[in-house]
C-alpha positions in Angstrom: -11.2 30.6 11.1 -7.1 30.0 12.2 -4.8 28.7 8.9 -3.7 26.7 11.3 -4.5 22.6 12.3 -2.9 20.5 15.3 -0.5 17.7 13.8 1.6 14.6 15.2 4.2 15.2 13.0 7.8 12.6 13.0 9.9 14.4 13.1 13.5 11.8 11.9 15.9 11.3 14.9 13.5 12.4 17.2 9.7 11.5 17.5 6.9 12.2 17.6 5.8 15.8 18.4 2.8 18.6 18.3 3.0 20.4 16.5 1.1 23.9 14.5 0.5 23.0 10.9 -0.7 24.6 8.2 -4.3 23.5 7.3 -5.4 21.9 3.4 -7.2 24.4 1.6 -8.9 22.8 -1.2 -9.5 18.5 -2.6 -6.6 18.5 -5.3 -7.7 15.8 -7.9 -7.4 12.5 -7.2 -8.2 13.0 -3.8 -10.0 13.8 -0.8 -10.2 16.5 1.7 -11.0 14.5 4.7 -12.5 16.6 8.9 -10.9 13.4 11.3 -12.7 11.9 13.7 -10.4 9.2 14.8 -7.2 7.0 14.5 -5.6 3.6 15.1 -2.3 3.3 15.9 -1.3 -0.3 14.7 1.3 -2.5 15.8 3.6 -1.3 13.2 3.6 2.5 13.5 4.8 1.9 17.5 8.0 0.3 14.9 8.1 2.7 12.6 8.2 5.7 14.9 11.2 3.5 16.2 13.6 3.4 13.4 15.7 6.1 11.9 15.3 7.5 9.0 17.9 9.3 6.4 17.8 13.0 6.5 15.5 14.2 4.3 12.9 11.2 4.4 9.4 12.6 4.1 6.7 10.9 5.6 4.0 12.4 4.9 3.3 16.9 4.0 4.7 18.4 7.4 5.9 14.5 8.4 2.1 14.6 9.8 2.2 11.1 10.6 -0.9 8.5 10.9 -1.7 5.2 8.7 -5.2 3.9 9.9 -8.0 7.0 10.6 -12.0 7.9 9.9 -12.7 11.0 8.8 -15.9 12.7 7.1 -15.5 14.1 3.6 -15.2 17.4 3.6 -14.3 18.4 0.0 -13.8 15.9 -3.0 -11.2 16.6 -5.4 -11.6 16.4 -9.6 -12.1 13.0 -10.5 -12.2 11.2 -7.6 -15.7 9.4 -7.7 -18.7 11.4 -6.3 -20.2 8.7 -4.1 -17.1 9.8 -2.1 -18.7 13.5 -1.0 -20.2 13.5 2.0 -19.5 10.4 3.8 -17.4 8.4 6.6 -14.5 7.4 4.7 -11.7 4.3 6.6 -8.9 4.6 5.1 -5.3 3.2 5.0 -2.6 6.2 3.5 -0.2 3.4 2.4 -2.3 1.7 -0.5 -2.0 4.8 -2.5 1.0 6.8 -3.2 1.3 10.8 -3.5 3.6 13.9 -2.6 0.2 16.0 -1.4 -0.2 13.0 0.9 -1.7 14.6 4.9 -1.1 11.2 7.8 -4.1 10.4 9.9 -3.2 11.9 13.5 -3.8 15.7 12.8 -7.4 17.9 12.6 -7.4 17.5 8.9 -5.9 15.1 6.6 -5.5 14.9 2.4 -6.2 11.3 1.0 -6.1 10.3 -2.1 -9.3 7.8 -2.3 -7.9 5.3 -3.2 -6.9 5.5 0.4 -10.3 5.2 1.3 -13.1 2.9 1.8 -16.4 4.2 1.6 -18.9 4.3 5.1 -22.4 2.3 5.3 -24.4 5.3 6.5 -26.2 3.3 9.4 -22.5 2.5 11.7 -20.9 4.5 14.2 -17.6 5.8 12.2 -16.1 5.6 15.6 -15.5 1.6 15.1 -13.5 1.7 12.3 -11.1 3.7 12.6 -8.7 1.1 12.0 -9.7 -1.2 10.1 -9.2 -0.4 6.3 -5.2 -1.9 7.0 -7.2 -5.2 8.4 -9.6 -6.1 5.7 -6.6 -5.3 2.3 -4.1 -8.0 4.1 -7.1 -11.2 4.0 -8.6 -9.2 0.6 -5.4 -9.1 -1.0 -4.0 -13.1 0.5 -6.6 -14.8 -0.7 -7.3 -13.4 -3.9 -3.0 -13.9 -4.7 -3.0 -17.3 -3.1 -6.0 -18.4 -5.7 -4.8 -17.5 -8.4 -1.0 -19.6 -7.5 -3.6 -22.8 -7.6 -4.1 -23.1 -3.3 -7.4 -23.6 -2.3 -7.3 -23.4 1.7 -5.7 -21.3 4.0 -3.9 -22.1 7.8 -3.8 -19.0 10.3 -1.2 -18.4 12.8 -3.2 -14.8 12.9 -5.4 -16.5 15.8 -7.7 -13.6 17.2 -5.6 -10.3 16.0 -7.3 -8.2 14.4 -6.0 -9.5 10.8 -6.4 -12.8 11.8 -10.6 -12.4 12.5 -10.6 -10.4 9.9 -9.1 -13.4 7.5 -12.1 -15.1 9.4 -14.5 -12.8 7.5 -13.2 -12.2 5.0 -13.0 -16.7 4.1 -16.7 -16.3 5.2 -17.2 -14.2 2.4 -16.2 -15.6 -0.3 -16.9 -19.0 0.6 -12.9 -19.9 1.3 -11.7 -23.4 3.7 -10.2 -21.6 6.9 -8.4 -23.4 10.0 -7.3 -21.0 12.3 -4.9 -21.0 15.2 -5.4 -19.5 18.2 -3.4 -20.2 21.9 -6.5 -21.2 23.9 -10.2 -22.1 25.1 -10.3 -18.5 25.4 -9.4 -17.2 21.4 -11.8 -20.4 20.6 -14.5 -18.7 21.9 -13.3 -15.7 20.6 -13.6 -16.6 16.8 -16.4 -19.2 17.4 -18.6 -16.2 18.5 -17.7 -14.9 14.7 -18.5 -18.0 12.7 -15.6 -20.5 12.7 -15.8 -23.7 11.7 -12.3 -24.8 11.8 -10.1 -23.9 15.1 -6.8 -25.2 16.6 -5.5 -24.4 20.3 -2.5 -24.9 20.7 -3.3 -26.3 25.0 -4.8 -29.2 23.4 -3.2 -31.8 24.3 -4.1 -33.1 20.5 -3.1 -29.9 18.4 -1.5 -31.0 15.7 -3.0 -34.2 15.3 -6.4 -32.1 15.1 -4.9 -29.4 12.5 -3.6 -32.1 10.7 -6.9 -34.2 10.2 -8.9 -30.2 9.3 -6.6 -29.1 7.6 -6.2 -32.4 5.0 -9.9 -32.2 4.7 -10.6 -28.6 4.1 -6.8 -29.1 1.5 -5.1 -25.7 3.5 -2.2 -26.1 1.5 -1.8 -21.7 2.3 -0.4 -21.1 4.8 -0.5 -17.8 5.7 1.9 -16.4 8.8 2.5 -13.7 11.2 3.8 -15.0 14.5 7.4 -17.1 13.0 8.9 -19.6 14.8 6.9 -19.9 17.6 3.8 -21.5 15.9 5.3 -23.4 13.0 8.1 -25.4 14.8 4.7 -26.7 15.8 3.2 -27.4 13.0 5.8 -27.6 10.3 5.5 -31.5 10.4 1.8 -31.5 10.4 0.4 -29.3 8.1 -0.6 -30.7 4.7 2.2 -32.2 1.5 3.1 -29.3 -1.2 1.9 -26.1 1.2 3.6 -23.0 0.7 4.2 -20.9 4.3 4.2 -16.8 3.5 5.9 -14.8 6.4 3.8 -11.7 7.1 5.1 -10.4 10.5 7.3 -12.4 13.2 5.4 -11.4 16.2 7.3 -14.8 17.7 10.6 -13.8 16.6 12.7 -14.4 19.9 11.8 -18.1 18.8 14.1 -19.3 15.5 12.4 -21.9 13.4 14.3 -24.9 13.9 13.0 -27.4 11.4 15.6 -29.2 9.3 15.9 -28.6 5.5 14.9 -32.4 4.8 12.0 -32.2 5.9 11.0 -28.3 4.0 12.1 -30.8 0.8 11.0 -34.6 1.9 7.5 -32.2 2.1 7.7 -29.9 -1.0 6.8 -27.0 1.5 8.1 -23.5 0.3 8.5 -20.5 2.6 8.4 -16.5 0.9 6.5 -12.8 1.9 3.6 -12.2 1.8 2.7 -8.6 1.8 -0.3 -6.8 0.7 1.3 -3.9 -0.9 3.3 -5.9 -3.8 0.3 -8.0 -4.8 -1.6 -7.2 -7.7 -4.5 -6.0 -5.1 -2.6 -3.3 -4.0 -0.5 -2.5 -7.5 -3.0 -2.4 -10.0 -4.8 0.7 -9.6 -8.1 -1.0 -10.9 -7.9 -4.2 -8.5 -7.7 -1.4 -6.0 -10.2 0.0 -6.8 -12.6 -2.8 -6.9 -10.9 -3.9 -3.3 -12.3 -1.1 -1.7 -15.5 -1.4 -3.0 -15.7 -4.6 -1.9 -14.4 -4.1 1.5 -16.9 -1.6 1.3 -19.8 -4.6 0.8 -17.9 -6.4 3.8 -17.3 -3.7 6.2 -20.4 -3.7 8.4 -19.5 -7.3 9.5 -18.4 -7.6 12.9 -14.7 -8.5 11.9 -13.7 -5.8 10.1 -14.7 -3.4 13.4 -11.6 -2.2 14.5 -11.0 -3.1 18.8 -10.7 -0.6 20.5 -9.0 -0.4 23.4 -8.2 3.0 25.5 -8.7 6.4 24.5 -6.6 9.3 24.1 -5.9 13.2 22.9 -3.6 13.9 20.5 -1.6 15.9 23.6 -0.9 12.5 24.9 0.7 10.6 21.8 3.3 9.5 23.7 0.6 8.1 26.8 -1.1 6.4 23.7 2.7 4.8 21.8 3.8 3.1 25.3 0.6 1.3 25.8 0.2 -2.3 25.4 -3.2 -3.3 24.8 -3.9 -7.8 24.2 -5.5 -9.7 22.2 -5.8 -7.1 19.3 -6.8 -3.9 20.6 -5.8 -0.6 19.7 -4.5 3.3 21.4 -7.2 5.2 19.5 -6.6 9.4 18.9 -9.8 10.5 19.4 -10.0 14.1 20.3 -10.9 15.7 16.2 -13.7 16.3 17.3 
């Protein structure tokens, strides 16, 4: 059996390349040796790959890239809960740092168990190649804002994978949520997943409808993944004393034009949100509890990865150019 495996590596200042690298031989303490099944390409992956990295930067061992994926556990290291043995797991490698980690865009990954969620035996693992990254964000967000005193959420993430996961998390924990979508198609998609409070930007009474729903549900936490594009439309009607948590800027080309007097008079604050900075992720005990809770919910339809087009490892450049719509992801699936 060869001691090498195929892997997509991120070389500083050179981009990604398909290379042969050393195959991991065993699971180190606290880690899992995983035979990969498929791996998603997340929107953030493309931005990271195109960013200039400082000299000497190490993405993972052998520079293997990929943060999301799904695979079968071949071996567990010392200290890993027995429940992981032989299971299919879905992963997001950025939750727990490890110097011996090997990314997911390869044939065999080596991952800390606190990056992985055990999948139920009766689900198709290929449907979860990019699920954890979308689930941990709304899970950690709901935990944080609850601690900060908020009792409901407005989500600008719409029908994106994160927006749909937000619907699932809020339903699971009976937490009030108002979702903003672009059009009627988006409304129908979220309604099919059980969402109740949906504001449609194309509707003539969008602002008034959002105002009524958000006041009734006391949604003073705004999860914003868009930036100025939507915030300019809603900031006048969201409840007073709201906090806008900036998670992403898909509408980066459109600046936030609201006057500071509006923010002051309404008591609105704006601050960044990132799941890596939350107590959920930074505290190992909280992270273990979060991954276990996610494992109990992941069978729900909100948390399946939206699969766009599948690519082989050698088609990585084509996969990175693929621009799906509506939250779908390119999938690297040539691992079997």
